[in-house]
C-alpha positions as CSV (number, residue, x, y, z in Angstrom):
1,M,63.3,66.8,29.8
2,D,61.1,68.0,32.7
3,L,63.1,69.4,35.5
4,A,61.2,70.7,38.5
5,P,62.7,73.6,40.6
6,A,62.2,71.5,43.8
7,Q,64.3,68.7,42.4
8,L,67.1,71.2,41.4
9,A,66.9,72.8,44.8
10,A,67.4,69.4,46.5
11,L,70.5,68.9,44.4
12,V,71.9,72.2,45.5
13,A,71.2,71.5,49.1
14,I,72.9,68.1,49.0
15,A,76.0,69.7,47.2
16,D,76.1,72.4,49.9
17,H,75.4,70.3,53.0
18,G,76.8,66.9,52.1
19,T,74.0,64.6,53.2
20,F,70.4,64.0,52.5
21,E,69.5,64.6,56.1
22,A,71.3,68.0,56.2
23,A,69.7,69.0,52.9
24,A,66.3,68.1,54.3
25,R,66.9,70.3,57.4
26,H,67.9,73.2,55.1
27,L,64.8,72.8,52.9
28,H,62.5,72.2,55.9
29,V,61.3,68.8,54.4
30,T,61.9,65.2,55.4
31,P,64.9,63.2,54.2
32,S,62.4,61.0,52.3
33,A,61.2,64.0,50.4
34,V,64.7,64.9,49.4
35,S,65.4,61.3,48.3
36,Q,62.2,61.2,46.2
37,R,63.1,64.5,44.5
38,I,66.6,63.2,43.6
39,R,65.3,59.9,42.3
40,A,62.8,61.9,40.2
41,L,65.6,64.1,38.9
42,E,67.7,61.0,38.0
43,S,64.7,59.4,36.2
44,A,64.2,62.6,34.2
45,V,67.8,62.7,33.0
46,G,68.4,59.0,32.9
47,Q,71.6,59.2,34.9
48,V,72.8,59.1,38.5
49,V,73.3,62.7,39.7
50,V,74.4,62.2,43.3
51,Q,77.2,59.9,44.6
52,R,75.7,58.3,47.8
53,S,79.0,58.6,49.7
54,S,80.1,60.5,52.8
55,P,79.8,63.3,52.1
56,C,77.5,63.0,49.1
57,R,78.8,64.7,46.0
58,P,77.3,65.4,42.5
59,T,78.4,63.1,39.7
60,A,79.6,64.5,36.4
61,A,76.0,64.7,35.3
62,G,75.0,66.1,38.6
63,Q,77.7,68.9,38.2
64,T,76.2,69.9,34.9
65,L,72.7,70.1,36.5
66,L,74.2,71.9,39.5
67,R,75.3,74.8,37.3
68,L,71.7,75.1,36.0
69,A,70.3,74.6,39.5
70,R,72.3,77.5,41.0
71,Q,71.4,79.8,38.2
72,T,67.8,78.9,38.3
73,Q,67.7,79.3,42.1
74,L,69.3,82.8,41.9
75,L,66.9,84.0,39.2
76,L,63.8,82.6,40.9
77,D,64.7,84.2,44.2
78,E,65.2,87.6,42.5
79,V,61.9,87.3,40.7
80,E,60.1,86.4,43.9
81,D,61.6,89.5,45.6
82,A,60.6,91.7,42.7
83,L,57.0,90.4,42.6
84,D,56.4,90.3,46.3
85,P,57.5,93.4,48.2
86,Q,56.8,91.5,51.5
87,H,59.1,88.7,50.6
88,R,61.9,88.6,53.2
89,S,64.2,86.0,51.8
90,H,67.7,86.6,50.3
91,V,69.7,85.4,47.4
92,D,72.8,83.2,47.8
93,L,76.0,84.2,45.9
94,P,78.6,81.5,46.1
95,V,82.0,83.0,45.0
96,A,85.5,81.6,44.9
97,V,88.4,83.9,46.0
98,N,92.0,83.2,46.8
99,A,93.2,83.6,50.4
100,D,95.6,86.5,49.6
101,S,92.9,88.5,47.9
102,L,90.5,87.9,50.7
103,A,93.1,89.1,53.2
104,T,93.8,92.3,51.2
105,W,91.8,94.1,48.5
106,F,88.7,91.8,48.5
107,R,87.9,93.1,52.0
108,D,86.4,96.2,50.4
109,V,83.9,93.9,48.7
110,L,82.9,92.5,52.1
111,T,82.3,96.1,53.3
112,A,80.0,96.7,50.3
113,V,78.0,93.4,50.8
114,A,77.6,94.3,54.4
115,G,75.1,96.9,53.3
116,W,73.0,94.5,51.2
117,P,70.4,92.8,53.4
118,D,69.1,90.8,50.5
119,V,72.3,89.0,49.7
120,A,74.1,86.1,51.4
121,L,77.7,85.9,50.3
122,R,79.2,82.3,50.5
123,L,82.9,82.3,49.9
124,H,85.0,79.4,48.8
125,V,88.7,80.0,49.5
126,E,90.7,78.5,46.6
127,D,94.0,79.2,44.9
128,Q,93.6,81.6,42.0
129,A,95.1,79.1,39.6
130,W,92.4,76.5,40.6
131,S,89.3,78.6,41.3
132,S,88.0,78.4,37.7
133,G,87.4,74.7,38.4
134,L,84.7,75.6,40.9
135,L,82.9,77.5,38.1
136,R,83.0,74.4,35.9
137,S,81.7,72.2,38.6
138,G,78.8,74.6,39.4
139,D,80.0,75.1,43.0
140,V,80.2,78.9,42.5
141,L,78.6,81.5,40.3
142,A,81.7,83.8,40.1
143,A,85.4,83.6,40.9
144,V,88.6,85.6,41.3
145,T,91.0,83.6,39.1
146,S,94.3,83.8,37.3
147,D,92.8,82.1,34.3
148,P,92.2,84.6,31.5
149,V,90.2,82.1,29.4
150,A,86.5,82.2,30.2
151,V,84.8,79.0,31.4
152,Q,82.0,78.0,29.0
153,G,79.0,80.1,29.9
154,C,81.0,82.7,31.7
155,S,82.3,86.2,31.0
156,V,85.8,87.2,32.0
157,E,87.5,90.6,32.7
158,R,90.9,91.5,34.0
159,L,90.9,93.1,37.4
160,G,94.6,94.0,37.8
161,T,97.8,92.5,39.2
162,L,98.6,91.4,42.8
163,R,102.4,91.7,43.3
164,Y,104.3,89.3,45.5
165,V,107.7,90.2,46.9
166,P,110.1,87.6,48.4
167,A,110.8,88.8,51.9
168,A,112.3,87.7,55.2
169,T,113.3,89.0,58.6
170,P,116.5,91.0,58.7
171,A,118.0,88.4,61.0
172,L,117.2,85.5,58.6
173,I,118.7,87.5,55.7
174,E,121.9,88.1,57.6
175,R,122.1,84.4,58.7
176,W,121.9,83.2,55.0
177,R,123.7,86.1,53.4
178,R,126.2,85.1,50.7
179,G,128.1,88.1,49.2
180,R,125.6,90.6,47.9
181,G,122.7,88.2,48.0
182,V,121.4,85.2,50.0
183,D,121.9,81.4,49.7
184,W,118.6,80.6,47.9
185,A,119.5,76.9,47.8
186,A,119.7,76.6,51.6
187,M,117.6,79.3,53.2
188,P,114.3,77.8,54.6
189,L,111.1,79.0,53.0
190,V,107.3,79.0,53.8
191,V,104.6,78.0,51.4
192,F,100.8,78.4,51.7
193,N,99.9,74.8,50.6
194,E,100.7,72.2,48.0
195,K,99.2,74.4,45.3
196,D,101.4,77.4,46.1
197,A,104.1,77.6,43.4
198,L,105.1,81.3,44.0
199,Q,108.2,80.5,46.1
200,H,109.3,77.8,43.7
201,D,109.0,80.2,40.8
202,V,111.3,82.6,42.7
203,L,113.8,79.8,43.3
204,R,113.8,78.7,39.6
205,A,114.5,82.4,38.7
206,H,117.7,82.1,40.9
207,G,118.7,78.8,39.3
208,V,117.5,76.6,42.2
209,T,115.6,73.5,41.1
210,E,115.3,71.6,44.4
211,A,113.6,73.4,47.3
212,P,115.4,73.6,50.7
213,L,113.7,73.1,54.1
214,T,110.0,74.0,53.4
215,H,107.3,74.9,56.0
216,R,103.6,74.8,55.1
217,V,101.3,77.4,56.7
218,P,97.8,77.3,55.0
219,T,96.2,80.6,56.0
220,S,97.1,84.0,54.7
221,A,97.4,85.8,58.1
222,D,99.4,82.9,59.6
223,F,101.6,82.6,56.5
224,L,102.5,86.3,57.0
225,E,103.1,85.8,60.7
226,A,105.3,82.8,60.1
227,V,107.5,84.9,57.8
228,R,107.5,87.7,60.3
229,R,108.7,85.3,63.0
230,G,111.6,84.1,61.0
231,L,110.3,80.6,60.1
232,G,111.5,81.1,56.6
233,W,111.2,83.5,53.7
234,G,108.1,83.8,51.6
235,A,106.5,85.6,48.7
236,V,104.4,88.2,50.5
237,P,101.6,90.2,48.9
238,E,102.6,93.8,48.4
239,P,99.7,95.2,50.5
240,Q,100.7,93.0,53.5
241,L,104.5,93.6,53.0
242,A,104.5,97.4,53.1
243,P,103.5,97.8,56.7
244,A,105.9,95.1,57.9
245,V,108.8,96.8,56.0
246,A,107.8,100.1,57.6
247,E,108.0,98.5,61.0
248,G,111.4,97.0,60.2
249,V,110.1,93.5,60.8
250,L,110.6,92.3,57.2
251,A,112.8,93.3,54.3
252,P,112.7,92.4,50.6
253,L,115.3,89.8,49.6
254,T,116.1,91.4,46.3
255,A,115.9,95.0,45.0
256,R,113.8,94.2,41.9
257,G,112.7,90.6,42.3
258,H,108.9,90.1,42.5
259,V,106.2,87.9,41.0
260,D,103.1,89.5,39.5
261,V,99.9,87.5,39.4
262,A,97.3,88.8,37.0
263,L,93.8,88.4,38.5
264,H,90.5,88.1,36.6
265,W,86.9,88.0,37.5
266,Q,84.8,85.3,35.9
267,R,81.1,85.1,36.4
268,W,78.2,83.2,34.8
269,R,76.4,85.1,32.1
270,L,73.1,85.7,34.0
271,D,70.8,88.7,34.0
272,S,71.0,88.9,37.7
273,P,70.9,92.2,39.6
274,A,72.6,90.7,42.6
275,L,75.5,89.3,40.6
276,A,75.8,92.5,38.6
277,R,75.9,94.5,41.9
278,L,78.6,92.2,43.2
279,T,80.6,92.5,40.0
280,D,80.5,96.3,40.4
281,G,81.8,96.0,43.9
282,V,84.7,93.7,42.8
283,R,85.7,96.2,40.1
284,R,85.8,99.1,42.5
285,A,87.9,97.2,45.0
286,A,90.3,96.0,42.4
287,A,90.7,99.4,40.9
288,A,91.5,100.9,44.3
289,H,94.1,98.3,45.4
290,L,95.5,96.2,42.5
291,R,98.2,97.3,40.1
292,R,96.8,98.1,36.7
């Protein structure tokens, strides 16, 4: 099987930009040239690798090639930089991270990458329980995930634990107070999106199987703001909750109730200096902020 780097680069560009025309602009070639490269790639592997839809997406065979293509592109860029001191390009590092990590401890990673002029960080925001799927599809080279089982071709290491505490405004707590606790079956709640199961885990722990009035607020900062404004209660990341409790804006709903989410770092097994540098930055940030 003869796979040319230009063909693999065309596949990556289509996956990232969604159309042959946008991929052509990114690669500084004509759409016809991109189409020819994809047809040549499909001839080489004997399978369709791109769904001609809107947007275009890699097929199952294309996703397998996409993993190889991203790895090849990263290594080629790093080799070119090493061999040509005048080379002014950068390497792309597509990474998956959950929104709560991005809003808290992962910000130290952004600070570190800000000092690396040769690296372009491309973040995919995905729930920690689902981000390993982006590794399998080849969309990212590394991910913050709750999955402790390494994706094939990846290494995995535990980073620490992000604690979530059920919290609400003092006024909301008083409104739904029942005896020494609150009416979990009736008090409204806020979830991040349809993949967010944290609040429902808390409800099940209190014997509630059917969720009450539920609001959906799909960004980390706005989720926190919704809880702060009394829209409902929510499981708030500990680093975000502490300042709100100090201000008197929020209060924990129970003295000991919390949900601990173990986070892991999965990355492709590549001898890549840029990926290794990023991994070191993630380790330092996690050690500084996550529970061990």
